[in-house]
N, C-alpha and C positions, 0 to 999 in steps of 0.2 A: 541409603543415609549415609551422610559424609561425616567422620568420625574426625573429631579435632580436639586438640588440648595443649598442655604443657607438660615438660618432662625435664627433670635435673639429671645430669651426668656430672661424674667426678674423674675427667681425664689428667691424666699425670702431666703436671707442669715442669717438673724438675726433679732431681736426685742429688742427694749429698750426705756430708756427715755433720751432726750436731750434738750438743750436751744433751740429752734427752732429760727433763726434769723427772722423769719417772724411772728409769733404769741405768742412769748413768752417762758418762763421756764417751764422746767418739762414737756415735750408734748412726747407722744408715736411715735416712729417712727419704720419704716420698714426698714430694710438693704438689697437692692436688689442688685444682680450682673446680667449683661447682658452677657449672654452666646450665642456663635455663634455655629450651628450646621449644619452639611451638612445633606441636605434632601432626600429621595428617595420617591418619589410620595407623597411629601408634608409631612412625617413623619421624624421626627429629627430622625438620626441613629448614626451619629458620632459626639462627642464634638469637637470642632475647638479652643475652648480656650475661655478666658474670654476677653469680648468686653468692659467692664468698669463695674463699681459699683458707686451707689449711694445711698443717704439717703431720704425716703419719709416721710413727716410729717403726720401722721395719723389723726391730728387735722385740717390742713388747706389745706393739699395735695400737699404743697410745695415741691419741690424736689431739694436737695443740694448735693455738693461734701463731701467726706468724713471728710474734714476739719470740717465741722459744728458740728462734736463731739467735737471739741476742744472749740465751741463758749462759752465764758464766760461773759455775759452781765457786770456784777460788775466790771471785769477788763477792759473792754472796756469803760465802762461809766468813771472808775478813768484816764484812759489814755486820753479820750476827755476832762476832766477837766484840766489835766496836761497842754495839748496843748493850752486852753483857757488863762491859767494862764501865760504860756511861751509868748504867742503872744502879750498880754496885757503889759508884762513887757518890750517886746521889742519897742511895741508903746510909752510907758512910757519912755523909753532911748531916741528914735529919738525926742520926743516932748520937750526933757531937762526938764522932770516932774520927776525926779528921786529924791523926796522929802519925808520926813516922812508922810506928809498928804496924798499924793499919794499913798505910800505903805500900808498904813492905809486903804485909801478908796478900794484899789483893794481886800485887804484881806475880807473887810466888804462886797462888792459886790460877790466875791467867796463864802462867808460863807452861803450868803443867797440863792445862786443857789444851792449849794452843802450839805447846812445843816452839814457842817463839819468845824472844826476850823483849819483855816490856819496859821501856825506860820511865823512870820515875818522874821525869818531866810530862810525860804524857798524862800521866795521872792528875799531876798538879794542873795541866791545862783543862782537863776535864773539870775539876773544882770550880776553876776560874770561869769557865763556860757557864756551868748550871750555878754560879752565885750570879753572874752577869744577867744570866735569862731569868734568873728569880724562879727557878724550875720548880714545881709542886710535885709532892711526891706521887699522891694519887693519880691524877691524871695523866702523869709521863709514864707511869708504870702500866696505867691501862691502855695508853694508845701504842707504846712500843712494844708490848708482848702479844698483842691482838693475834699475829699469825706464829707465837710460839706453839710448841706441841705441850702436852702433860711433862713429859720428857725433858723440854727446853726450861718450863717454867722451874722443875725441880732442881736442872742444873743451876739455875740463877739463885733460886733459894740457897743452896749449898756453897755458892760462890760470895754471897753476902754473908753467911754465918762464917767463914772462914776470914773475911775482911772484918766484921765487927766484931768477932771473938776469937781472934787468933790463938790465945792460952785455953780455949774451951768454956771460959767463964762467961756465959751469957747473962748479961744484966737487963733490968727491966726496960731501960731505953731499946735496948735490943731487941727484946720481945716485941715492943711496941711497934717498932718500925718494920719488922717482919710480918706482923699481922695486918699493919696497914697496907703494906706492898703487897702482901698475899691476896687480901681482899679485894685489893684493885685489879689482880690478876685472875679473879674468881677461884682462887686456891681456898679450900675449906682449912677453918682455923685449927681443926684435928690434924691435918696434913701438915702444917706448919709446927705444932707441937712435936710430932713424930720426928719432922727433920731437926727440929732443936735437940731432941731428946738425943738422936744418933750422933749428933755433932758432938755433943757433952762426954758422949761416952766413947768417942774418937771412931766410930763406925762409919 
């Protein structure tokens, strides 16, 4: 009886260093290509083409698609901070808090988080962009925070509180804006209230 079939192998196609999305920058990786073979008596004899390729981190054994070679933690960090700033600006507009003290409070809070100086003009440009785009609070928060962790959402809520209520006096429009933004992010109302209470108490 002739025994034949197909088989997939994972030969190494290359190696190098990359910024591993799981365990950090400058980790060694192995580039593997899955190859399909026609087998005769379980022996691969005829190549049938490439079934796929991937990267395997030699440090954590995580596997990733080829796009991981373009993973840039610094750029992703900068993009995340930009989103935090723009969402805080949008909350500021919806709470009618676009005042110099609120702009300065946002800049100070962002500088504490990012360790980078935030120019006042950057915030004003964000305001103009939001106004020109007629950005709506709930849809924007929902779409822009889908990949935020619970900690990321908590950080954003604290940033908004620092922006809207730099003197720790949280007014009715601040409550409303925070609850609308929280609902769009899937944050329960009691969590929003706990964050407000902690902000008022200076915690």
